[in-house]
N, C-alpha and C positions, 0 to 999 in steps of 0.2 A: 621512710616509706618502703624503700627497696628491701630493707631487712625484714619488714613485716611480710612482704610478698614472698621472700625466700622461705620464711618460716611456714607460710601457708603451703608452699610447694613441697616442703620437706615432710609434712605430716601425711601419712598414708590414709586411705579411706577408713572411716570410723569402724566399719564392719570388721576389718582385720584385727583391730584392737579388741573389739567386743568378743570375737571368737576366742582369742588368746586368753582374755580375762575370765571368760566363762569356764574355760578349762581349769584355770587355777582354782576357782571356786569349787567346781565339781571334784577336784582332787582334795578338797578339805582345807586348803590354805586360805581361810577366810580373812585373816588379818592382813596377810601379804597382798591378797587381791584388793582389799580395801584401800591400802596405800597406793596401789597402782591405779585404781579407778580415779582416785583424787588427783594424782599427779598427771595422768594421761589426759583427763578431761580438762584440767587447768591449761594444758598446752593448746587445746582447741579453742578454749575461751580466749586465751591470750592472742590467738591468731584470728579472733572474731569469727570463727567457724562454729557459731552457736548451735546450729541444727545438729551437727555431729557430736558436739559436747553433750547435748541433751540426749541423743541416742545412747551414748556410752553410760551416762548417769542413770537413765531410765532402765537400761538392761541390768546395770549393777544393783540398783535398788530392788528390782523384782527378783533377781536370782538370789541375792543375799537373804531377802525375806522368805523366799520359798524354801531356803535351807534352815529357816528358824533363827537366822542371825539378825535379831530385831535392832540391836544398837547400830550395827553396820548398815543395815538397810535403811533405817530411819535417817541416818546421817547423809547417805547418798540421795534419799528422797528430798531432804532439805536443800541439798546442793542443786538438785534438779530445779526446784522452785526458784532458788537464788539465781540460777542461770537464765530462767525465763525472764526475770527482772533485768538482768544485765543485757540480755539480747533484745529487750523491749518487745518481747513476743506478745501479741494481743491474745486476749481470752477468746477462745472459740470452741466448737464442739470437738474438734480433733484433739486439742490440748486437754479438754475435760476428760475425754476417753483415756488418755495416757495417765492422767492423775488418778482416774478411777481404777486403772489396772494396778497401779502401785498400791492404792488403798486395799484392793482385793487380795493383794499378796501378803498383807499383814496377817500373822497367824491368829486364829481364833481357837480358844481352848475353853471347854465348858468347866465351870467351877460348880461345886455342890450348891444346891439351892440354899441349904442351911450350912453356912461355912463351918460351923462347929460340929456338924454331924459326921465327923471322921475320926478314925482311930490314930492315924499317924500325924501328930501335930507338927513334926519337922517338915514332912511333905507338904502339909497345908501351908506352912509359913513360906516354903519355897514357891508354891503355886501362886500365893498372893503376891509375892515379890515379882515373879515373872509377869503376872497380870498387870501390875502397876507399870512395869517397864514397857509392856506392849501399849498400854493406854497412853502413857507419856510420849512414846515415840510417834504413835499415829496422830495424837493430838497436836504435837509440835509441827508435824508435816502439814496437816490439814489447816491449822491456823495460819501458817505461812502462806499456803496456797489460797486461802480465803482473802488474806490481805493483798496478795499479788493480784487476784482476780478483781478486787474492788478498784485497784489502781490501773487495770489494763482492759477494761471493757465490760465487766459485769456491773450489777447495780452497786449503789453506795455501801450496802451491807456485805458485798461479796457474793459469789456464786451460791444460789439457793441449793443446788445439788451438793455442793461441798459441805454446806452446813448440815444437810441431812445425813451425809456419810459420817460426819463427826458425831452427831447426835446418836446415830445407830451404834457406832463403835463404843462410845462411852457407856451406853446402856447395856450392850451385850457383853462387854469385856471387863468392866470395872468390878473389883471385888465387892465394893460397897457403892451402889449407884447414887450419884448426886443428881436428883431429878431436876434441880434448878438449872444445872448446866445443860442437861438433855433438853429441857424446855427452851432455854435460850436459843439453842441452835435450830431446833425444829421450827420455832416460830419465824426464824429467818429463812426457813426453807420454803418449799412450794408444794408440800404434800400433807395436808392436814389429815387425810385418811390413814396414811402410814403412821402419823403421830398418834392417831386414835388407837391403832393396833398396839403400839408400844405402851400407851397408857393402860390399856386393858390388860396387857401382860403384866404390867407393874401392879395393878389392882389385885391380881391373883397371888402375889407373893409379898406385898408390903405389910408393915405393921398396922394394927388398928389405929385409925385416926389419920393415917397418911394418905388414904385413898382420895377423900374429898379435897384435901389440900392440894394434891397433885393436879386434879382436874381444874380446880379454881385458879391455880397458878397459871396453867396453860391458857385458859380462856382469857384471864386478865392480861396476860402478856400479849396475846393477839390484839385485844381491844386497846391496850395502851399504845400500840403502834398504829392504831386506826383501822385495823383489819377485822371488821365485823363479819364479813363474809366467811372467812376461814374459821372464826370463832364459832359461828353457827354450824358449819360443816363438822367441826370437831365434836361438838356436843351431840349432834344427831348421830354421828358415826359411833361414838362411844356407847350411846344408848342402844343402838342397833346391835353392836357387837357383844355387849353384855347380855343381851337377850338370848343370843345363840351360843354363847360360851357359858361355862359353869362359874361365872363370876357375877356377883351382885353389884348393881349400880348403887352407890351410897345414897341413902335417903336422909340427909342431914339439913339443918338450917342453912348451912353454907351453900349447899347445892340448890336450895330454894332461892337463895339470894342471887346466885348465878343465873338461874332460869328467869327470874323477874328482871334482872339487869339486862339480859339479852333482848327481852321484849321491850323494855323501856328505851333502849338505844335505837329501836326501829322508828321512833318518832321523837319529836321535839318536846321532851317532858322533863326539863330540869328539876321542877319541884318534886316530881316522883322519884327522880334519881337521888336527890338529897334525902328524901324520906326513907328510901331503902337503906342508905348509908347509916341513918340514925337507928332505924328499927333493927338492923342486923349487925350493929356495932360489935357485940361480943364475938360473933362468928368471924367477922372481918379481921378483928384484932388477934386472931389465933396465929397469924403470920404478919410480922411488922411491915413487910414490903407491900402488902395489899393496899394499904391506905395511900402510899405513894403512887401506885399504879392507878388507883381510882382518881387521884388528882390529875394524872396524865389523861385519863379517859374524859374527865369533866372538861378539860381544856380542848381536847380534840373534837369531842362531839357537841359540846354546848358553849364553847368559847369562854369558859371560866378561866380568868387569869390566875395563875398560881401565886400564892403569897410568898414573898421572898423572906426567909427567916432572918436574913441579915439587915432587912429594912433598907434605909437610905444608903448605907455603906455597900450593901450588896448591889444596889442599882449602879453605884459609882464604879464598882469593880467590873460590872457587866459592860458598862460603857467603855471601860479601858481594855476590854477584851479578855479579862481574866476568866478562868473557868470556875 
């Protein structure tokens, strides 16, 4: 105990180290600074001076990222989240703002709308590689932060604000956008209007046939989690925004199905729900995941028990706690 007290006393105020380390970064010695950020912050963690360790790591992540050092900055960002966990720091608005500041420090670089519409293929390859590094770094940081937030005070899915940040970064920075991932995180967020704007942007540059699938996927994701309110807001907002933008709202059978489905879920109408699934089966089967989501919706809104594909053995495993 006395040794720990002496170590606490030996360490100077964190601000002294922050100023020294920022100078090392500003002098261009990014790797040297990185090792120092890690070793110095570890001493404060060891002395259980978590607040000061967090100050050092936060400063390091932001300044490395502001200098375009994504790998270094992302590593320090992850250590920041790890230290939140070690210090049992609760999720609150102040910590959210600090996480948001790190997120905003990740570089954003515009890629050509048509990736192949460039003359220098080597430069294109380098740009794509850099974009993937940025997305992987930011995603790792935000996924860790979401997991920490779920364990320390946010809801079971983690902070809605952090989910939205991740969805936005994946959409804006990925060389080839995975709308399923974008949708996954937006649906766990708390801003369906912002999600609608993202989808309208996607409609303006996606391949034919991807537009209605993206909208249907988003609505069904909301509904499969029991969120009819945001599913309706999303559809209304997409229709409103496509009217004012130079983007056409897709008029397909799948969109007809989604419109009828939203109306059906406003009342207790299981027979009509089943009839819709039968009549629009070809459209629904354009994406394999849709039927599974509709099974979730039937269970949530109408109490329909899902059939266990493993039958009796599946029930036994379930009783035993197997996933």
